[in-house]
C-alpha positions in Angstrom: 129.7 126.6 99.6 126.9 128.1 101.8 125.1 124.8 102.2 128.3 122.9 103.0 129.2 125.4 105.8 125.6 125.2 107.1 125.7 121.4 107.3 129.0 121.4 109.1 127.7 123.9 111.6 124.5 122.0 112.0 126.3 118.6 112.6 128.8 120.1 115.1 125.9 121.9 117.1 123.6 118.9 117.1 126.4 116.6 118.6 127.0 119.2 121.2 123.4 119.7 121.9 122.8 115.9 122.3 125.6 115.7 124.8 124.5 118.7 126.7 120.9 117.7 127.0 121.9 114.6 128.7 124.2 116.5 131.1 122.2 119.5 131.9 118.5 120.3 132.3 118.9 124.1 131.6 116.5 125.5 129.1 117.9 128.0 126.5 116.7 131.5 126.8 117.5 135.0 125.5 120.4 136.7 127.4 120.2 139.9 125.1 117.4 140.5 122.6 117.9 142.5 119.4 117.1 146.1 119.7 116.5 149.1 117.5 119.5 150.1 115.4 120.2 152.9 113.1 123.0 152.9 110.4 124.0 155.3 107.6 123.9 153.9 104.0 126.9 151.9 103.1 128.0 151.3 106.7 127.9 148.1 108.7 125.3 147.4 111.5 125.6 144.8 114.2 122.3 143.2 115.3 122.9 141.8 118.8 121.4 138.6 120.0 122.8 136.4 122.8 121.5 133.1 124.1 122.0 131.6 127.5 122.5 127.8 127.6 122.3 127.8 123.8 121.9 124.3 122.3 119.9 125.0 119.1 121.0 126.6 115.8 120.7 130.4 115.3 119.0 132.1 112.4 117.6 135.5 111.4 114.6 136.7 109.5 113.7 140.1 108.1 110.2 141.2 107.6 109.0 137.6 108.3 111.4 136.1 105.6 114.5 134.0 106.4 117.9 135.6 105.9 120.9 133.4 104.8 124.5 133.8 105.7 126.5 135.4 102.9 130.1 136.4 103.3 130.4 140.1 102.7 126.7 140.9 103.3 125.3 138.9 106.3 127.9 137.4 108.6 128.0 135.9 112.1 129.6 138.3 114.6 131.3 135.2 116.2 131.7 132.8 113.4 134.8 131.3 114.9 133.0 129.9 117.9 129.7 128.6 116.7 129.1 126.8 119.9 128.9 130.0 122.0 125.6 131.7 122.8 126.4 134.7 120.6 123.9 134.9 117.6 124.7 138.4 116.7 124.7 139.3 113.1 126.8 141.7 111.0 124.9 143.5 108.3 127.5 144.8 105.8 127.2 147.8 103.6 123.6 148.6 104.7 121.0 149.5 102.0 117.7 151.1 102.4 116.0 148.7 99.9 117.8 145.5 101.1 118.2 145.9 104.9 115.8 148.4 106.3 113.0 146.6 108.1 112.0 144.5 111.0 114.6 141.8 112.1 114.0 138.7 114.3 116.6 136.4 116.0 115.5 132.7 116.1 117.1 129.6 117.6 115.9 126.1 117.0 114.9 123.9 119.9 117.6 122.0 122.0 116.1 118.6 120.7 113.1 117.5 118.9 111.5 116.5 122.2 112.3 119.8 123.9 110.0 122.8 123.2 112.5 125.5 123.8 112.9 127.1 120.4 113.1 130.8 120.5 112.1 133.7 118.4 112.6 137.4 119.4 110.2 140.2 119.0 110.9 142.3 115.7 113.5 144.9 116.1 113.9 147.7 113.6 117.0 148.3 111.6 116.7 151.8 110.1 118.9 152.8 107.2 119.1 156.5 107.5 117.9 159.0 104.7 117.9 162.6 105.4 114.5 164.3 105.1 113.8 167.5 103.1 114.1 170.9 104.6 111.1 171.5 107.0 108.5 173.9 106.0 105.8 175.8 107.9 102.1 176.0 107.1 99.6 178.5 108.5 95.9 178.3 107.9 96.6 175.6 105.3 99.0 177.7 103.2 102.8 177.3 103.0 104.6 180.3 104.7 107.4 181.3 102.4 110.7 182.5 103.7 110.5 186.1 104.7 106.7 186.1 105.2 105.1 187.0 108.5 102.2 185.5 110.4 99.8 188.1 111.6 97.7 187.3 114.8 96.1 189.3 117.5 97.6 189.2 121.0 95.9 186.7 123.3 94.5 184.7 120.2 95.1 181.0 119.5 97.1 180.1 116.5 97.6 176.8 114.8 100.9 176.3 112.9 102.1 173.1 111.3 105.6 171.9 110.4 106.4 169.1 108.0 109.7 167.2 107.3 109.1 164.7 104.5 111.0 161.9 102.9 113.3 160.7 105.7 114.3 157.5 107.4 113.8 157.2 110.3 111.2 160.0 110.6 112.6 163.4 111.7 112.1 164.7 115.2 110.6 168.3 115.2 110.9 171.0 117.7 109.5 174.4 118.1 111.2 177.6 119.2 110.0 181.2 119.8 113.3 182.9 119.5 115.4 180.8 122.0 112.4 179.7 124.1 111.3 176.0 123.5 107.7 175.4 122.8 105.6 172.1 123.1 103.8 170.8 120.1 100.1 169.9 120.4 100.7 166.7 118.3 103.4 164.9 116.4 102.7 162.2 113.8 104.9 160.0 111.5 103.3 158.7 108.3 104.8 156.5 105.7 105.2 158.2 102.3 102.7 156.7 99.9 105.0 156.6 96.8 108.0 155.6 98.9 106.8 153.2 101.7 110.3 153.0 103.4 110.4 156.8 103.8 108.4 158.9 106.4 106.7 162.2 106.6 107.0 163.9 110.1 104.2 166.3 111.0 104.1 168.6 114.1 101.2 170.8 115.0 101.7 173.7 117.4 98.7 175.3 119.1 99.9 178.5 120.8 98.2 181.3 122.7 100.0 184.4 121.2 101.2 186.8 123.8 102.0 190.4 122.9 105.5 189.8 124.0 105.8 187.5 120.9 105.5 190.4 118.5 108.6 190.5 116.3 110.0 187.3 117.4 110.9 184.4 115.2 108.9 181.2 115.3 111.2 178.4 114.3 110.5 174.8 113.3 113.6 172.7 113.9 113.8 169.1 112.2 116.5 166.9 113.9 118.0 163.9 111.9 121.1 162.0 112.3 121.8 162.2 108.6 122.0 165.9 108.6 125.5 167.3 108.8 126.5 168.7 112.2 124.7 170.0 114.1 122.2 167.5 112.8 119.2 169.7 112.4 117.7 172.1 109.9 115.4 175.1 110.6 112.5 176.9 108.9 111.2 180.1 110.6 108.8 182.9 110.3 108.2 186.2 112.1 105.2 186.9 114.2 103.4 190.1 113.5 101.3 190.5 116.7 98.7 193.4 117.2 98.4 194.4 120.8 98.0 197.3 123.3 101.2 199.1 123.9 103.8 197.9 126.2 106.4 200.5 127.4 109.9 200.3 128.9 112.5 203.0 129.9 116.0 202.9 128.4 118.9 205.3 128.4 120.0 205.1 132.1 121.1 202.0 134.0 120.9 201.7 137.9 124.7 202.6 138.2 124.3 205.9 136.5 121.1 206.8 138.2 122.6 206.1 141.7 125.6 208.4 140.9 123.7 211.5 139.8 125.1 214.7 141.1 123.3 218.0 141.4 124.2 220.7 138.9 126.8 218.3 137.4 125.1 215.2 135.9 122.9 215.1 132.7 119.9 212.8 132.6 118.5 211.6 129.3 115.6 209.0 129.3 113.8 207.3 126.4 110.4 205.7 126.8 110.4 203.0 124.3 106.7 202.0 123.4 106.2 198.6 121.9 102.8 198.6 120.4 101.0 197.5 117.1 99.6 200.0 115.7 102.3 202.6 116.7 101.4 204.4 120.0 101.4 207.9 121.3 103.8 208.5 124.3 103.8 210.8 127.5 105.8 211.0 130.9 104.7 211.5 134.5 106.5 212.5 137.6 105.0 211.4 140.9 101.8 210.5 139.1 101.4 213.9 137.3 101.9 214.6 133.6 105.3 216.1 133.1 106.2 215.9 129.4 105.0 214.4 126.1 106.9 212.5 123.6 109.3 209.5 124.2 112.3 211.7 125.2 113.0 213.1 128.6 116.0 215.3 129.3 117.0 216.9 132.5 120.2 219.1 132.0 121.5 219.4 134.6 119.6 217.5 137.2 118.4 219.5 140.3 117.3 218.3 143.7 113.6 219.0 142.9 113.9 216.6 140.0 114.1 213.7 142.4 111.1 211.3 142.4 109.5 208.4 140.6 109.2 208.9 136.8 106.9 206.8 134.6 106.0 206.6 130.9 102.8 205.5 129.2 101.5 204.9 125.7 98.3 204.6 123.8 97.1 203.3 120.5 93.8 202.4 119.0 93.6 199.1 121.0 94.1 200.7 124.4 96.5 202.3 126.8 99.5 200.8 128.4 100.4 200.4 132.0 102.8 202.9 133.5 106.4 201.9 133.9 108.2 203.7 136.6 111.9 204.2 137.5 113.6 205.4 140.7 117.0 207.2 140.2 118.5 206.0 143.6 119.1 202.2 143.4 122.1 200.8 145.2 122.9 197.3 146.2 126.1 195.3 147.2 127.5 192.4 145.2 126.0 189.0 145.2 127.5 186.1 143.2 124.7 184.6 141.2 126.7 182.0 139.4 130.1 180.5 139.5 131.3 177.6 137.4 131.1 176.0 135.0 130.2 173.6 137.9 130.9 173.2 141.5 133.1 170.3 140.9 135.3 170.5 137.7 137.2 167.4 136.3 140.0 168.2 133.8 142.8 166.4 132.2 146.4 167.2 133.0 148.0 169.8 130.8 144.6 171.0 129.5 143.1 174.3 129.8 140.3 175.3 132.2 138.1 178.4 132.3 136.3 179.3 135.6 133.8 182.1 135.4 132.2 184.3 138.2 129.0 186.2 137.7 127.7 188.7 140.3 125.0 191.4 140.3 125.8 194.6 141.9 125.4 198.5 141.7 127.9 199.9 141.1 129.4 197.1 139.1 131.6 194.7 141.0 135.2 194.0 140.6 136.4 190.2 140.9 139.0 188.4 142.7 139.9 184.7 142.5 141.6 182.8 145.5 143.1 179.4 145.3 143.5 177.0 148.2 145.5 173.8 147.2 144.2 170.6 148.5 140.8 169.6 149.9 141.0 171.1 153.4 138.1 173.2 154.6 138.7 177.0 154.1 138.1 178.7 157.5 139.9 182.0 156.9 140.2 183.0 153.2 143.3 185.1 153.6 145.1 182.5 155.6 144.1 179.3 153.9 144.3 180.7 150.3 146.1 183.1 148.1 145.1 185.7 145.3 145.7 184.6 141.8 143.5 186.7 139.6 141.4 189.9 139.5 139.2 189.2 136.5 135.7 187.7 136.3 137.0 184.9 134.1 139.9 182.8 135.3 141.8 180.9 132.6 144.2 178.1 133.6 146.6 177.1 130.9 148.6 173.9 130.9 147.0 172.7 134.2 149.2 170.8 136.5 148.6 168.7 139.6 149.6 171.8 141.8 146.4 173.6 140.5 144.2 170.9 142.3 142.1 172.5 145.0 139.4 174.9 145.7 138.8 178.1 143.9 136.8 181.0 145.5 135.5 184.1 143.7 135.0 187.4 145.7 132.9 190.2 144.1 133.4 193.8 145.6 132.0 197.3 145.0 131.9 200.6 146.9 128.7 202.1 148.2 129.1 205.4 150.0 133.0 204.9 150.1 132.4 201.7 152.1 133.5 198.4 150.6 131.0 195.6 150.3 131.9 192.0 149.2 130.2 188.6 148.5 132.1 185.2 148.5 131.0 182.5 146.1 130.9 178.8 147.1 134.1 176.9 146.3 134.7 175.4 143.0 136.7 172.3 143.3 139.2 171.5 140.5 140.3 167.9 140.0 143.2 167.4 137.7 143.1 163.9 136.2 146.0 162.2 134.5 149.0 159.8 134.5 151.6 159.9 137.2 154.1 162.8 136.9 157.3 162.9 138.9 158.1 166.0 141.0 160.9 165.0 143.2 163.9 163.2 141.6 167.6 163.5 141.6 170.6 162.3 143.5 170.8 160.5 146.9 174.0 160.5 149.0 174.8 157.8 151.6 177.7 156.5 153.6 179.1 153.1 153.1 177.9 150.8 155.8 174.9 153.0 156.6 171.3 153.1 155.4 170.2 154.8 152.2 166.7 156.0 151.4 166.2 156.2 147.6 163.0 158.3 147.3 160.8 159.8 144.5 157.5 161.7 144.6 154.7 161.5 141.9 151.5 163.2 141.5 148.6 161.3 140.0 144.8 161.2 139.8 143.4 158.6 140.1 146.0 157.2 142.6 148.6 154.9 141.4 147.5 151.3 141.3 151.0 149.8 140.7 154.5 150.7 141.5 157.8 149.0 141.2 161.5 149.8 141.7 163.9 148.5 139.0 167.7 148.2 139.0 170.1 145.9 137.5 168.2 142.5 137.2 166.1 143.2 140.3 162.4 144.1 140.2 160.8 145.0 143.6 157.2 145.7 143.8 155.7 148.2 146.3 155.5 147.2 149.1 157.8 144.2 149.4 161.4 143.2 150.6 164.3 141.4 149.1 167.2 140.9 151.4 168.5 144.3 152.4 166.3 146.1 149.9 162.9 147.2 151.1 160.2 148.9 149.0 158.1 150.9 151.5 154.4 151.5 150.9 153.7 154.8 149.2 153.0 157.9 151.6 150.3 160.4 150.5 151.5 164.0 150.7 149.2 166.9 149.7 147.6 164.9 146.9 150.9 163.3 145.7 152.6 160.1 146.6 156.1 159.4 148.0 157.9 156.2 147.4 161.0 155.1 149.3 163.5 152.3 148.5 165.3 151.5 151.8 168.9 149.9 151.4 170.6 148.6 154.5 174.3 148.2 154.9 175.1 150.3 151.8 178.1 149.2 149.7 180.0 150.8 146.8 178.3 148.4 144.6 174.9 149.9 145.4 175.8 153.2 143.8 173.8 153.2 140.6 170.5 154.5 139.1 167.2 153.2 140.5 164.1 153.5 138.3 160.6 153.9 139.9 157.9 152.8 137.6 154.4 153.9 138.6 151.0 153.3 136.8 147.5 154.3 137.1 144.5 153.8 134.7 145.5 156.9 132.7 149.1 156.1 132.0 152.5 155.5 133.6 155.7 157.3 134.4 159.3 156.2 135.1 161.5 158.2 137.4 165.3 157.7 137.8 167.1 158.4 141.1 170.9 158.1 141.3 172.6 156.8 144.6 176.1 158.0 145.4 177.9 156.1 148.1 180.7 157.9 150.0 183.5 156.0 151.8 184.0 156.8 155.6 187.2 158.5 156.7 189.7 156.0 158.5 191.0 156.7 162.0 194.5 157.3 160.7 193.2 160.0 158.2 191.2 161.7 160.9 194.1 162.0 163.3 196.3 163.4 160.6 193.8 166.2 159.4 192.6 167.2 162.8 195.8 169.2 164.0 195.9 171.1 160.9 192.1 172.2 161.2 192.8 173.3 164.8 195.8 175.4 163.9 194.0 177.2 161.1 191.1 178.0 163.5 193.5 179.5 166.1 195.4 181.7 163.6 192.1 183.0 162.1 190.9 184.0 165.6 194.1 185.9 166.4 194.0 187.9 163.1 190.4 188.9 163.8 191.4 190.2 167.4 194.4 192.2 166.0 192.3 193.8 163.3 189.5 194.9 165.8 192.1 196.4 168.1 193.8 198.5 165.3 190.4 199.9 164.1 189.3 200.9 167.7 192.6 202.8 168.3 192.3 204.8 165.1 188.6 205.8 165.8 189.6 207.2 169.3 192.5 209.3 167.9 190.4 210.8 165.1 187.4 211.8 167.2 186.7 215.2 169.0 184.4 215.7 172.0 182.1 218.7 172.3 179.0 219.7 174.1 175.7 221.5 173.0 174.1 224.2 175.3 170.7 222.5 174.9 171.4 218.7 175.0 174.4 219.0 177.5 175.7 215.7 176.3 179.0 214.4 174.8 178.9 213.9 171.1 181.5 212.4 169.0 182.5 214.3 165.8 184.6 212.8 163.0 186.3 215.5 160.8 186.0 215.0 157.1 189.7 214.3 156.7 189.3 211.3 159.0 187.0 210.0 156.2 188.5 211.2 153.1 192.3 211.7 153.6 195.4 211.8 155.8 195.6 214.4 158.6 199.2 213.9 159.7 200.6 216.7 157.5 198.1 219.4 158.2 198.1 221.7 161.3 194.9 222.0 163.3 193.5 224.8 165.3 190.7 225.1 167.8 187.7 227.4 167.4 184.0 227.7 168.1 181.0 227.5 165.6 177.5 228.6 166.1 174.9 225.9 165.4 171.2 225.6 165.8 171.8 223.5 168.9 174.5 225.9 170.5 178.1 226.8 170.5 180.3 223.9 169.3 184.0 223.3 169.9 185.5 222.0 166.7 189.0 221.4 165.3 189.9 223.3 162.0 192.6 222.4 159.4 194.8 224.7 157.4 193.5 224.4 153.9 196.9 225.4 152.4 198.4 222.2 153.1 195.6 220.0 151.5 195.8 218.5 148.0 192.2 219.7 147.3 190.8 223.1 146.3 189.5 225.3 149.2 185.9 225.0 148.0 186.1 221.2 147.7 187.8 220.8 150.9 185.1 222.8 152.8 182.5 220.2 151.6 184.7 217.1 152.2 185.6 218.4 155.8 181.9 218.9 156.9 181.8 217.2 160.2 180.0 213.9 160.5 177.9 214.0 163.7 177.1 210.7 165.4 174.2 211.2 167.8 171.0 209.4 168.8 168.0 209.5 166.5 165.3 212.0 167.2 161.8 210.7 167.7 159.1 212.7 166.2 
């Protein structure tokens, strides 16, 4: 079967080649060469090879030996079009023993008298095999897990890491805690007993500083066959002997800047990092003040102010003095805002913006949002406050959350507010079109109707069409009285209008706007309701009725106002005060709470803070309330101008 297929392909290609040679003088050449490829065992690998002006016959060889075409193992990538220039080969169910090696793509000459046969440079196909867990060697000995490497500070140490029996060879990195180190050399050697597997060896030459004491030295071997995160580690701890290094702990800058005389307590600790263990003492303004790592001032006094330092000494030498000042204040400064200056996110996803500022005292944060892309000149006019946390979390992001976000960091120093504004973070919400303005449109018969819908999308829509009945009207275009106007950009969204001239009752229906961009599509339905115009006869019949109703309503309002005015004049009493010498209207309580026609009234005087007042009294015996209750209810309501204080 293989030879029959080969003969058919050869005959077809030779006929085409003979014809092409007569027509064209182009020489076949490589358009795309095979390249290094990796594949997991049992998976398929595609070896690419493309020929420009191909006239010969494609073939492949591995490790300088020809490879046949076998269905289910080695297959042409474009077997249905043998005349094309695609000579790519599928390697099915890759195996380390069968398929790992150097592959070459070859093409026979266009004709026996044309010397344009092609043969590519070897390209490796690597069938992956995970290496062993890396191991660390120091001074020729394997460092077991949990063992330390003891070195003197400032000395040069040589450490080796090996990752064996892998294919392709592992890539090795070095880390001191989280700091990346550069290896002195890196070699890959074929395993003697397994030639298709590799031993990766990395040599690290490092000058060991005192700061490396107690840190973890990690050898990390990367390999695509490892499970995620695709690497394995081996590590050891550095035991570095060095002259002491000291640091002061127990009080941060915020606490020191807020110390109060006779109130605050200060406790400092001089942490001495030395190997062997050092002896520690304290100084104040250069003079020995106390011995031992602890320093307590309870409470602090004004004569305690100054610069404090601590020192330590061991058999290798004496540390430098580390000093601390108790009065350190500074306003906020935003160091980082992000995750980036421009953030692209998908519609309805979640976004977290963070703001990090340095300040003493610690700052508070505020986030402001300015929709759109316009320049922010005045933060409080062009943007609005949306959060008071350092981390701004936006859930179910919509197009309305497009725009710029600014972080403000604030604190108080001496009861005065200080602030710092970050640079703007631009949030771009990407997604398919989403409708925000649909519903019902009303129009009068014989007039013009504008059926409109608004969508938001990013990237902008690249296709829009109005659909109704059996019509399809692309934007922009015109069919008779129907006109699809070009889209109008409004605050990052897009408005589409379908204009209908000389509207008829038959135009009342649902109109569908179909909008697409590269991320999806959306269909919006807008209903058109057509109202018939009033005839002249109907207008003449209704107009007199409306006019009569308006006249009657106006007369009723005038009568009601007249009655209320007369009642208020009858119930009021005029009086004067000695101090203000002005007329003041007083309404007795009965005028507000009950009828006064059945009770006799008497005149009298009453002393007030403003002077003697003439009032009208009522006989309580004729009331239907108790005397005590009536005294409260009949308290005069004084109407007078407001007093300005």
